[in-house]
N, C-alpha and C positions, 0 to 999 in steps of 0.2 A: 697710482690713483686708479681705482677700478669702479665701474658701475655694474651692478647685478640686477637684471630685469627678469624676474621670475613670473612668466606669463602662463596663461591657461594652455596655450598651444606650444610655446617654446620658451626655453631659458636662454637668455642672451647675456654675454659678458663682454664688456669693452674695457680695455686697459689703455690709459693715457699717461704720458709723462709730462711733468711740468717743465716749461721752458724758462730761460733766464728772466724773461719779462713777465712771468706769472701766467702765461698762456698754457694751452694744452696741445699736445700732439698725440694722435691716436696711434698706438703701436701694436695692438693685439685685439682680435675679435674671436669669440668662440660661441657656438650655439649648440643646443641639444634639445631634442623633443621633450616636451613636458607632459608627464602623465599623472602627476600627483596633485593637480589643482582642478577645481571646478568653479567656474565663474569668478576666478581671481582669488579663491580661498583654498588654503591647503586642506586636502582631505586624505592624503597619504604621505606621511612624513618620509618614509623610507624611499619611496619612488621620487619624491621631490629632491631629497639630498643627493641621490644618484645622478639626477639630471644636472644639479648644481655642480657636482664634482666633474662631470663630463665636460660641461661648458667651460668651466674655469681651466681645466687641463688643456683644452684646445686653445684658449686665449693665451695661456702661459707659454705654450709651445711656439705660437706665432710671435709673441713679443720678446721671448727670451728672458722673461722676468718671473720671479716667484711671488705669488700673492699671499698675503696674510690677512687682509681685511678688504672690505668693499662697502661702498654706499649702495644700499639696497632699496629698490622700488617697492611700493605697496599700493594696491588698488583693490577693486572689487565692489560689490554691491553694498558692503558694510560702510563704505566711506560716505560721510555727510559733511556738508559745509554750511556754516551760518555766519551772518554778519553781526557784529556786536560793537558797542561803543562804551568807552570808559571816560571818566572825568575825575580830575584831582585839582586841588589848589596848589599853585606853584610855591614851593619853598625856596628853591633857587640857590645859587651860589652866594648871593648877597640878598639878604631879606629886604634891604632898602630899595634895591633896583628891581627885584623880582626877575632876575635873569634865569631862564630855563636851563637846568643842568641835566647831566646824565641820569641822576637819580629820579628826577621828575618824569623823564621819558619812560624809565623802567617801571615806575609806580603806575603811570597811566595805562601802560600795556598790561600790567597785572590786574588793574581794575577792569579793563575790557575783557580779560580772560575769565573773570568771575561770573560765569554763566552756569546754569544748572545742567550738568551732564550726568547721565545715568552711570551707575557704578561699573557697568560692564563696558564702558567706553572711555577712551583717553584722547587727549589733545595731541594731534599729530603735527599740525603746523599752525602757527599764529603769525599772520602776515599783516603788517601795518599797511593800511590803504592811504590814509591821510590824517593830518592833525588839524585841530582847531584851537587857535589861541585868542581868547576873548572875542569869540564870534567871528574871527577872521578865518575863513575856510580855505581848503585846498592847499595847506602847507605840507610839504614833503619832509622837511627836516626842521623841527622847531628849536633845535639846540642853539643856545645863546640869544634867542629872542626874549623880549621882555613882555611879561603878561602876568595876570592874576589867576586865570583859569585855563587849564590845558585839557583838551579832549582828544581822544584817539578813536578813529574808526578802523576796525580790524576785521579780517576774514579768518575765521577759526575753522580748521578742518579736523574732524574727529574720526576715529576708527575704532573697530572692535578690539578690546584688550586681548582676547584669546587669539584672534586672527593675527595680530601683530606678534604675539609671543610665539605662536607656532611657526611663523615665518622666520623669526630670529633663531628659533631652535633648529630649524632645518639647516640654516647657514652655519651655525655653531657646530652642529654634529658633522657637517662636511669638513670641518677643520678650519673655518675662517671666522673672523670677527666682523660684526656689523658696525660700521662707523656711525651710521644713523639711518633711519627710515625716512624716505622721501616719497611724497605722493607721485605716482607714475605720470599723471597728466601734467603736473607741475614741472617735472623733469623734461617731458617731451616738449612743453612750451619753451623751456630754456634753450632747447636745441634747435627748434624750427621756426620760432617767431622772432621777428625783428622788433626793436624798440618802438618803431613807428606804428607797427600793427597793434601793439599793446596799447599805445596811446589812443589810437583811433577807435579801439574796441573790436575785439576779435573773438570768435567762438572756435576753440580748439576741440576737435572731435577725434579722439584716439580710438580707432576701430581695431580692437584687439581680438583675441580668439574667443574668449568666453564673455567678455563685457565690452561695452562702449563707454569710455570715460569722457566726460565733457567738462571743460574748464573755460569759463567766459572771463575775458579781460575787459576792464572798463577803466579808462583814464590811466592806463599804465600798470594797474594792479589786478590780481584776481578778485572777481566779484561773486562768482557762483561756481559751485562744484557739485556735480551730480554724476551718477552712474546708471547706465541702462543695462539690465541683465541679459544682453544678447550681443553676439558678435560673429566673427568669421566662421566659427565652428558650426553655428546654426545653418549657415549657407551650405557648408560641406555636407552636413547631415541631411538637408533637404534634397540635394542632388543624389545622395546615396539611397535615400528611401524611395524617392519618386522614380528613379531610374533602375532601382533594384541592383545596384552595383556596390562593390566594397567601399569602405570609407576612404581607404588609401587611393583608390582609383578616382573617387569623387574629388578628393583634395587635389590630385594631379590635374584633373580637368579644370577645377576652379582656378588654379595657378596659371595654367598654360592657355586656357581658352575661355576663362571667365569673363563675362561681359554683362553690363546692366543698362546699356544705353544703345539704342539702335543706331547703327552706322559707325560705331567706334571699334567694333571687333575686327581682328586681323587673323589671317590664316585661312585654312580650308573651311568650306561650308559644312563639312561633316567631321565628327570626332569618332575615332575608332577606339573602342575599349577592348583590350584582350580578353578572350574568353577564359572562364574558370572551370576546372574539372573536365576538360576535353570539349567544352561547348564552343560553338563558333563565336568569333568576335562580334561585339555589339556595335552597331553604327548608330550614332545619335546626331541628329541635325543640330547645328550650332544655335539656331534660334530657340530651340527647346530649352537649352541651358540658360539662355537669357531670360526666358519666361519663368524659370525657377529662381534665378538669382535676384532679378529686379524686385519682385514683390517683397522678398525678405529684407533687402536693403532699404526699400521704401518704408517698410514697417519700422525699422530702426530709426530712420531719419524723422519720421513723423512722431515717434516717441520722444526724440530729442526736441523737436519743434514744440511739442506740447509743454515741455519744461521751459523753453524760451518764452512762450506766450504768458507764463505766469510771473515773469520777472518785470520789475519796474526800473528799467535802465534810464539813466539821465540823458543818454544820447543814443542814436542808432549805432549798430555795429559797422562802423565805416571800414574796418579792416576785413570784413566778410567772414567766410568760413575757411578754416584750414583743416584738412583731413590728414591724419597720420596713422601709424600702425600698419600691421601687415595687410589687413583687408582693404585699406585705402588704395592699394595697388590694383584693385579690380578695374578693368577698362570701363570707362564711362561713369565712374563714381563721382567725379567732380561735376559733370554735367547734371547728374541726377540731384546732387546736393544743391547746386545752384538753382534748379527749378523748384525744389521743395521749400528752401529757405528764402528764395527770392533775394539772394545775396551773391556776390562774386565768390567763387570757391577755387581753391588750389590744393594740390597735394604737398604736404610739408615734409621735406627731407632735411636731415641735419645740416646746418650751415657749416661751411668749410672751416675747420680749425687747424688743419695741418695733419701730416702723417699719412696714414693709409686712406687717402681721400676716396678713391674709387670703391673701396670695400665697404665703408660705413655710410656713404651717401644714399641711404635707402630708408624709407619710412619705417621699415621693420626695426631699424636700429635707433630710432629717434629717442626712445626712453632711456636706453642704456648709455648713449652718448650724452644725453642730458644729465644723467646721474653723475657722470664723470665731471661735467662742467659745473653742476650745482655743488657737488662735493668740493671741488677746487675753490669755488667762490666762498663757500662757508668756512673752509679752513683758512683762507687768506683773510677773511673778515674777522675771524676770531683770533687771528695772530698766531695760528699754530703752524710751526715750521714742518718741513718734511719728516723730521725725526720725531715730532710730537711734542716738542718743547714750546711753551707759550712765551711770546715776546713780552718783555716787561714794560715796554713803552710803545708809543706810536699807535695805539689801538683806538679806533674811532668809537663813537657811540654805537654805531651799527655792529662793530665788532663785539662790544659788550653785550648788546642785545642778542647777537648770534650765540655768544658763549652762554648767556643765561638760558636761551631756548634749549641748547644742547644739554645743559645741566638739568633743566626741568623735565624734559620730555624723553631724552635718550639715556 
Protein backbone atom coordinates (compact mmCIF):
# COMPACT_ATOMS: atom_id res chain seq x y z
CA UNK A 1 0.00 0.00 0.00
CA UNK A 2 1.63 3.27 -1.09
CA UNK A 3 0.77 6.96 -0.87
CA UNK A 4 2.26 9.34 -3.44
CA UNK A 5 2.19 13.05 -2.57
CA UNK A 6 3.36 15.12 -5.54
CA UNK A 7 3.86 18.62 -4.17
CA UNK A 8 5.19 21.87 -5.56
CA UNK A 9 8.39 21.69 -3.51
CA UNK A 10 8.80 17.97 -2.86
CA UNK A 11 7.56 14.54 -3.93
CA UNK A 12 6.98 12.24 -0.99
CA UNK A 13 6.23 8.50 -1.04
CA UNK A 14 5.18 6.45 1.99
CA UNK A 15 4.84 2.65 1.86
CA UNK A 16 2.68 0.83 4.39
CA UNK A 17 1.90 -2.83 4.95
CA UNK A 18 -1.48 -4.06 6.10
CA UNK A 19 -1.49 -5.91 9.41
CA UNK A 20 -3.67 -8.88 10.33
CA UNK A 21 -6.25 -6.65 12.03
CA UNK A 22 -6.59 -4.39 8.98
CA UNK A 23 -4.30 -1.65 10.30
CA UNK A 24 -1.22 -0.18 8.66
CA UNK A 25 2.49 -0.20 9.53
CA UNK A 26 4.77 2.27 7.75
CA UNK A 27 7.81 0.48 6.30
CA UNK A 28 9.27 2.89 3.76
CA UNK A 29 9.63 6.62 3.09
CA UNK A 30 11.16 8.36 0.09
CA UNK A 31 11.44 12.01 -0.90
CA UNK A 32 12.74 13.91 -3.88
CA UNK A 33 12.85 17.61 -4.83
CA UNK A 34 9.94 18.54 -7.11
CA UNK A 35 10.68 20.79 -10.07
CA UNK A 36 7.82 20.06 -12.45
CA UNK A 37 4.90 21.66 -10.59
CA UNK A 38 3.77 25.22 -10.07
CA UNK A 39 1.12 25.99 -7.46
CA UNK A 40 0.16 22.33 -7.32
CA UNK A 41 -0.33 21.91 -11.09
CA UNK A 42 1.96 19.92 -13.41
CA UNK A 43 3.81 22.23 -15.79
CA UNK A 44 6.65 19.88 -16.81
CA UNK A 45 5.79 16.20 -17.20
CA UNK A 46 9.36 14.96 -17.70
CA UNK A 47 10.68 16.72 -14.59
CA UNK A 48 7.73 15.48 -12.54
CA UNK A 49 8.08 11.83 -13.55
CA UNK A 50 11.82 11.93 -12.74
CA UNK A 51 10.99 13.22 -9.27
CA UNK A 52 8.34 10.51 -8.85
CA UNK A 53 10.78 7.78 -9.93
CA UNK A 54 13.47 9.02 -7.55
CA UNK A 55 11.13 9.22 -4.53
CA UNK A 56 9.59 5.79 -5.17
CA UNK A 57 13.01 4.21 -5.61
CA UNK A 58 14.12 5.59 -2.23
CA UNK A 59 10.96 4.29 -0.53
CA UNK A 60 11.33 0.86 -2.16
CA UNK A 61 14.92 0.60 -0.97
CA UNK A 62 13.93 1.40 2.63
CA UNK A 63 10.95 -0.99 2.72
CA UNK A 64 12.43 -3.81 0.67
CA UNK A 65 9.25 -3.94 -1.41
CA UNK A 66 8.60 -3.31 -5.10
CA UNK A 67 5.78 -0.90 -5.93
CA UNK A 68 3.43 -1.22 -8.88
CA UNK A 69 0.68 1.22 -7.90
CA UNK A 70 -0.06 4.03 -5.46
CA UNK A 71 -2.86 6.18 -4.11
CA UNK A 72 -2.01 9.63 -5.43
CA UNK A 73 -2.81 13.00 -3.90
CA UNK A 74 -4.14 15.91 -5.94
CA UNK A 75 -4.37 19.56 -4.96
CA UNK A 76 -3.86 23.05 -6.30
CA UNK A 77 -5.84 26.18 -7.00
CA UNK A 78 -8.09 24.30 -9.46
CA UNK A 79 -9.75 22.40 -6.58
CA UNK A 80 -13.25 23.59 -5.66
CA UNK A 81 -15.78 22.34 -3.12
CA UNK A 82 -19.55 22.81 -3.09
CA UNK A 83 -22.35 21.55 -0.85
CA UNK A 84 -25.38 19.95 -2.47
CA UNK A 85 -28.59 18.16 -1.52
CA UNK A 86 -30.52 15.37 -3.22
CA UNK A 87 -33.98 13.95 -2.54
CA UNK A 88 -35.73 10.76 -3.66
CA UNK A 89 -38.86 8.81 -2.78
CA UNK A 90 -38.14 5.60 -0.87
CA UNK A 91 -38.92 2.47 -2.88
CA UNK A 92 -37.32 0.22 -0.28
CA UNK A 93 -36.94 -3.49 0.13
CA UNK A 94 -40.64 -3.77 0.93
CA UNK A 95 -43.09 -1.30 -0.60
CA UNK A 96 -45.52 -1.79 2.27
CA UNK A 97 -43.05 -0.95 5.06
CA UNK A 98 -40.98 1.58 3.04
CA UNK A 99 -37.74 0.29 4.53
CA UNK A 100 -34.70 2.17 3.16
CA UNK A 101 -32.38 -0.10 1.20
CA UNK A 102 -28.98 0.13 -0.46
CA UNK A 103 -30.47 1.22 -3.79
CA UNK A 104 -32.30 4.13 -2.15
CA UNK A 105 -29.05 5.41 -0.65
CA UNK A 106 -27.23 5.12 -3.97
CA UNK A 107 -30.09 6.90 -5.79
CA UNK A 108 -30.16 9.82 -3.37
CA UNK A 109 -26.38 10.25 -3.68
CA UNK A 110 -26.74 10.23 -7.47
CA UNK A 111 -29.45 12.89 -7.16
CA UNK A 112 -27.21 15.03 -4.94
CA UNK A 113 -24.38 14.68 -7.46
CA UNK A 114 -26.57 16.07 -10.26
CA UNK A 115 -25.22 19.61 -10.16
CA UNK A 116 -24.12 21.75 -13.09
CA UNK A 117 -20.38 21.23 -13.59
CA UNK A 118 -18.44 22.79 -16.51
CA UNK A 119 -17.14 20.41 -19.19
CA UNK A 120 -13.53 21.05 -18.18
CA UNK A 121 -14.13 19.87 -14.59
CA UNK A 122 -14.83 16.49 -12.99
CA UNK A 123 -16.08 15.24 -9.63
CA UNK A 124 -13.13 14.16 -7.50
CA UNK A 125 -14.86 13.31 -4.21
CA UNK A 126 -18.50 12.94 -3.17
CA UNK A 127 -18.69 12.87 0.63
CA UNK A 128 -22.03 12.24 2.38
CA UNK A 129 -22.46 14.67 5.29
CA UNK A 130 -25.82 13.58 6.69
CA UNK A 131 -29.19 12.15 5.67
CA UNK A 132 -32.74 13.36 6.30
CA UNK A 133 -35.60 10.85 6.56
CA UNK A 134 -39.06 12.45 6.51
CA UNK A 135 -37.73 15.74 7.98
CA UNK A 136 -35.74 13.92 10.67
CA UNK A 137 -32.27 15.47 10.35
CA UNK A 138 -28.78 14.48 11.42
CA UNK A 139 -28.92 10.81 10.40
CA UNK A 140 -25.53 9.28 9.59
CA UNK A 141 -26.70 5.88 8.31
CA UNK A 142 -30.32 5.66 7.04
CA UNK A 143 -30.11 1.99 6.03
CA UNK A 144 -33.07 -0.11 7.25
CA UNK A 145 -34.92 2.94 8.59
CA UNK A 146 -38.56 3.37 7.57
CA UNK A 147 -39.63 6.47 5.66
CA UNK A 148 -41.23 7.90 2.55
CA UNK A 149 -38.77 10.67 1.66
CA UNK A 150 -34.96 10.39 1.78
CA UNK A 151 -32.63 13.38 1.44
CA UNK A 152 -28.83 13.52 1.44
CA UNK A 153 -26.55 16.45 2.15
CA UNK A 154 -23.19 15.97 0.46
CA UNK A 155 -19.93 17.80 -0.08
CA UNK A 156 -18.76 17.62 -3.69
CA UNK A 157 -15.12 18.31 -4.54
CA UNK A 158 -14.31 19.01 -8.19
CA UNK A 159 -11.02 19.40 -10.03
CA UNK A 160 -9.74 20.31 -13.46
CA UNK A 161 -9.94 17.40 -15.91
CA UNK A 162 -6.64 18.27 -17.57
CA UNK A 163 -4.78 18.72 -14.26
CA UNK A 164 -5.96 15.29 -13.10
CA UNK A 165 -5.08 13.68 -16.43
CA UNK A 166 -1.58 15.20 -16.46
CA UNK A 167 -0.97 13.98 -12.91
CA UNK A 168 -2.06 10.44 -13.78
CA UNK A 169 0.04 10.56 -16.96
CA UNK A 170 3.18 11.44 -14.96
CA UNK A 171 2.69 8.48 -12.63
CA UNK A 172 1.88 6.10 -15.50
CA UNK A 173 4.93 7.17 -17.49
CA UNK A 174 7.07 6.57 -14.42
CA UNK A 175 5.89 2.96 -14.61
CA UNK A 176 3.23 2.91 -11.90
CA UNK A 177 -0.55 2.70 -11.77
CA UNK A 178 -2.78 5.19 -9.97
CA UNK A 179 -5.21 3.33 -7.69
CA UNK A 180 -7.20 6.53 -7.24
CA UNK A 181 -6.84 10.29 -6.87
CA UNK A 182 -7.46 11.60 -3.35
CA UNK A 183 -7.69 15.24 -2.31
CA UNK A 184 -4.45 16.07 -0.50
CA UNK A 185 -6.07 18.01 2.34
CA UNK A 186 -8.57 15.16 2.87
CA UNK A 187 -5.67 12.72 3.18
CA UNK A 188 -3.82 15.05 5.56
CA UNK A 189 -6.94 15.30 7.71
CA UNK A 190 -7.17 11.51 7.84
CA UNK A 191 -3.61 11.37 9.20
CA UNK A 192 -3.53 14.22 11.73
CA UNK A 193 -7.08 14.83 13.03
CA UNK A 194 -8.86 12.89 15.73
CA UNK A 195 -12.55 11.99 15.46
CA UNK A 196 -13.27 14.32 18.37
CA UNK A 197 -11.71 17.28 16.54
CA UNK A 198 -13.80 16.55 13.45
CA UNK A 199 -16.98 16.43 15.52
CA UNK A 200 -16.20 19.69 17.33
CA UNK A 201 -15.37 21.44 14.06
CA UNK A 202 -11.79 22.03 12.95
CA UNK A 203 -10.02 24.03 10.28
CA UNK A 204 -7.17 22.04 8.74
CA UNK A 205 -4.64 24.34 7.06
CA UNK A 206 -2.09 22.48 4.94
CA UNK A 207 0.80 24.88 4.35
CA UNK A 208 2.45 23.39 1.28
CA UNK A 209 5.14 24.72 -0.98
CA UNK A 210 3.11 26.44 -3.71
CA UNK A 211 -0.40 26.41 -2.22
CA UNK A 212 -2.20 26.44 1.12
CA UNK A 213 -5.07 23.94 1.16
CA UNK A 214 -7.87 24.50 3.67
CA UNK A 215 -10.42 21.87 4.69
CA UNK A 216 -13.05 22.69 7.31
CA UNK A 217 -14.72 19.88 9.22
CA UNK A 218 -18.12 20.47 10.82
CA UNK A 219 -20.00 17.82 12.81
CA UNK A 220 -17.62 15.09 11.74
CA UNK A 221 -17.60 15.62 7.96
CA UNK A 222 -15.95 18.02 5.47
CA UNK A 223 -17.97 21.21 5.04
CA UNK A 224 -15.75 23.52 2.99
CA UNK A 225 -12.75 23.07 0.68
CA UNK A 226 -10.63 25.91 -0.62
CA UNK A 227 -7.09 26.65 -1.80
CA UNK A 228 -4.93 29.75 -1.37
CA UNK A 229 -2.34 30.18 -4.19
CA UNK A 230 0.56 30.90 -1.81
CA UNK A 231 2.77 28.76 0.39
CA UNK A 232 6.24 28.10 1.71
CA UNK A 233 8.06 28.81 -1.57
CA UNK A 234 6.83 32.41 -1.41
CA UNK A 235 8.52 32.77 1.99
CA UNK A 236 11.78 31.42 0.58
CA UNK A 237 11.51 33.68 -2.45
CA UNK A 238 10.99 36.73 -0.21
CA UNK A 239 14.16 35.96 1.77
CA UNK A 240 16.13 35.36 -1.44
CA UNK A 241 15.02 38.62 -3.10
CA UNK A 242 15.17 40.95 -0.10
CA UNK A 243 18.55 39.68 1.12
CA UNK A 244 19.96 39.16 -2.38
CA UNK A 245 21.06 35.59 -1.73
CA UNK A 246 20.55 32.35 -3.65
CA UNK A 247 17.27 30.48 -3.39
CA UNK A 248 19.02 27.45 -1.87
CA UNK A 249 20.63 29.59 0.81
CA UNK A 250 17.29 31.24 1.56
CA UNK A 251 15.61 27.83 1.88
CA UNK A 252 18.29 26.68 4.30
CA UNK A 253 17.84 29.81 6.42
CA UNK A 254 14.07 29.32 6.45
CA UNK A 255 14.41 25.71 7.60
CA UNK A 256 17.11 26.22 10.22
CA UNK A 257 16.43 29.73 11.50
CA UNK A 258 12.96 30.63 10.21
CA UNK A 259 10.80 32.33 12.81
CA UNK A 260 7.56 34.32 12.62
CA UNK A 261 6.81 35.07 16.27
CA UNK A 262 8.96 37.12 18.61
CA UNK A 263 10.49 35.09 21.39
CA UNK A 264 10.12 31.66 19.78
CA UNK A 265 13.37 31.67 17.78
CA UNK A 266 16.30 29.56 18.92
CA UNK A 267 19.99 29.64 18.12
CA UNK A 268 22.40 32.49 17.46
CA UNK A 269 21.23 36.08 17.01
CA UNK A 270 23.06 36.27 13.68
CA UNK A 271 22.99 34.05 10.62
CA UNK A 272 26.08 33.65 8.46
CA UNK A 273 25.53 33.02 4.74
CA UNK A 274 28.62 31.77 2.84
CA UNK A 275 29.86 34.15 0.18
CA UNK A 276 29.58 33.40 -3.54
CA UNK A 277 32.31 33.96 -6.12
CA UNK A 278 35.00 34.89 -3.62
CA UNK A 279 32.85 37.44 -1.78
CA UNK A 280 32.94 37.66 1.99
CA UNK A 281 30.29 35.81 3.99
CA UNK A 282 27.08 37.75 4.63
CA UNK A 283 25.95 38.26 8.23
CA UNK A 284 22.17 38.65 8.69
CA UNK A 285 20.56 39.49 12.05
CA UNK A 286 17.91 36.93 12.99
CA UNK A 287 15.24 39.58 13.62
CA UNK A 288 15.50 40.68 9.97
CA UNK A 289 14.53 37.18 8.84
CA UNK A 290 11.52 37.32 11.18
CA UNK A 291 10.52 40.66 9.65
CA UNK A 292 10.48 38.98 6.22
CA UNK A 293 8.72 35.74 7.15
CA UNK A 294 6.00 37.08 9.44
CA UNK A 295 4.28 39.45 6.95
CA UNK A 296 4.07 36.72 4.30
CA UNK A 297 2.63 34.16 6.71
CA UNK A 298 0.22 36.79 8.06
CA UNK A 299 -0.94 37.48 4.51
CA UNK A 300 -1.64 33.76 3.93
CA UNK A 301 -3.55 33.43 7.21
CA UNK A 302 -5.61 36.55 6.54
CA UNK A 303 -6.54 35.20 3.09
CA UNK A 304 -7.70 32.00 4.80
CA UNK A 305 -9.61 34.00 7.42
CA UNK A 306 -11.38 35.90 4.67
CA UNK A 307 -12.66 32.54 3.37
CA UNK A 308 -13.72 31.58 6.92
CA UNK A 309 -15.76 34.74 7.37
CA UNK A 310 -17.89 33.95 4.32
CA UNK A 311 -19.03 30.59 5.71
CA UNK A 312 -22.25 30.04 7.65
CA UNK A 313 -21.28 27.32 10.09
CA UNK A 314 -23.91 25.81 12.38
CA UNK A 315 -21.51 26.03 15.33
CA UNK A 316 -18.10 27.57 16.13
CA UNK A 317 -14.92 25.66 15.35
CA UNK A 318 -14.49 24.06 18.77
CA UNK A 319 -11.53 21.99 17.57
CA UNK A 320 -9.60 25.12 16.61
CA UNK A 321 -6.98 25.28 13.87
CA UNK A 322 -4.58 22.47 12.95
CA UNK A 323 -1.56 23.39 10.83
CA UNK A 324 0.21 20.77 8.76
CA UNK A 325 2.51 20.62 5.74
CA UNK A 326 6.17 21.54 5.51
CA UNK A 327 5.77 25.29 6.16
CA UNK A 328 3.84 24.62 9.40
CA UNK A 329 7.19 23.73 10.99
CA UNK A 330 8.22 27.39 11.00
CA UNK A 331 8.86 28.47 14.57
CA UNK A 332 5.98 30.56 15.90
CA UNK A 333 3.46 29.52 13.22
CA UNK A 334 0.94 28.23 15.77
CA UNK A 335 1.16 31.39 17.90
CA UNK A 336 0.59 33.57 14.83
CA UNK A 337 -2.36 31.43 13.67
CA UNK A 338 -3.93 31.50 17.12
CA UNK A 339 -3.74 35.30 17.21
CA UNK A 340 -5.19 35.83 13.72
CA UNK A 341 -8.02 33.25 13.91
CA UNK A 342 -8.68 33.80 17.63
CA UNK A 343 -8.80 30.03 18.03
CA UNK A 344 -6.51 27.45 19.65
CA UNK A 345 -3.92 26.17 17.19
CA UNK A 346 -1.53 23.25 17.01
CA UNK A 347 0.82 21.62 14.52
CA UNK A 348 -0.59 18.37 13.16
CA UNK A 349 1.81 15.46 12.77
CA UNK A 350 0.61 12.04 11.57
CA UNK A 351 -0.93 10.02 14.38
CA UNK A 352 1.07 6.92 15.27
CA UNK A 353 0.06 3.89 13.21
CA UNK A 354 3.13 1.70 13.79
CA UNK A 355 6.28 0.96 11.86
CA UNK A 356 8.90 3.66 11.29
CA UNK A 357 7.32 5.99 13.84
CA UNK A 358 10.18 8.45 14.26
CA UNK A 359 10.68 8.85 10.52
CA UNK A 360 7.13 9.74 9.52
CA UNK A 361 5.96 11.75 12.56
CA UNK A 362 6.48 15.05 10.75
CA UNK A 363 3.91 17.48 9.28
CA UNK A 364 5.74 17.24 5.96
CA UNK A 365 4.65 13.59 5.65
CA UNK A 366 1.04 14.12 6.75
CA UNK A 367 -0.47 13.92 3.26
CA UNK A 368 1.54 10.86 2.14
CA UNK A 369 0.74 8.94 5.35
CA UNK A 370 -2.91 9.97 5.02
CA UNK A 371 -2.98 8.65 1.44
CA UNK A 372 -1.86 5.24 2.68
CA UNK A 373 -4.49 5.23 5.44
CA UNK A 374 -7.26 6.52 3.17
CA UNK A 375 -6.36 4.02 0.45
CA UNK A 376 -6.43 1.20 2.99
CA UNK A 377 -9.85 2.36 4.28
CA UNK A 378 -11.31 2.52 0.78
CA UNK A 379 -10.05 -0.90 -0.21
CA UNK A 380 -11.39 -2.45 3.00
CA UNK A 381 -14.76 -0.72 2.56
CA UNK A 382 -15.12 -1.83 -1.03
CA UNK A 383 -14.19 -5.40 -0.11
CA UNK A 384 -11.05 -5.51 -2.21
CA UNK A 385 -8.46 -7.94 -0.94
CA UNK A 386 -4.73 -7.40 -1.19
CA UNK A 387 -4.60 -9.26 -4.50
CA UNK A 388 -7.41 -7.16 -5.97
CA UNK A 389 -10.25 -9.72 -5.84
CA UNK A 390 -13.63 -8.50 -4.64
CA UNK A 391 -15.31 -10.35 -1.82
CA UNK A 392 -18.67 -11.77 -2.76
CA UNK A 393 -20.36 -11.17 0.57
CA UNK A 394 -20.19 -9.16 3.77
CA UNK A 395 -19.93 -5.81 1.98
CA UNK A 396 -21.78 -2.98 3.74
CA UNK A 397 -23.70 -0.18 2.09
CA UNK A 398 -20.64 2.03 2.55
CA UNK A 399 -18.61 -0.57 0.72
CA UNK A 400 -21.08 -0.42 -2.17
CA UNK A 401 -20.97 3.37 -2.14
CA UNK A 402 -17.16 3.32 -2.18
CA UNK A 403 -17.17 0.82 -5.05
CA UNK A 404 -19.66 3.00 -6.97
CA UNK A 405 -17.54 6.11 -6.42
CA UNK A 406 -14.42 4.31 -7.67
CA UNK A 407 -16.31 3.10 -10.75
CA UNK A 408 -17.78 6.55 -11.48
CA UNK A 409 -14.75 8.76 -10.86
CA UNK A 410 -11.61 6.62 -11.18
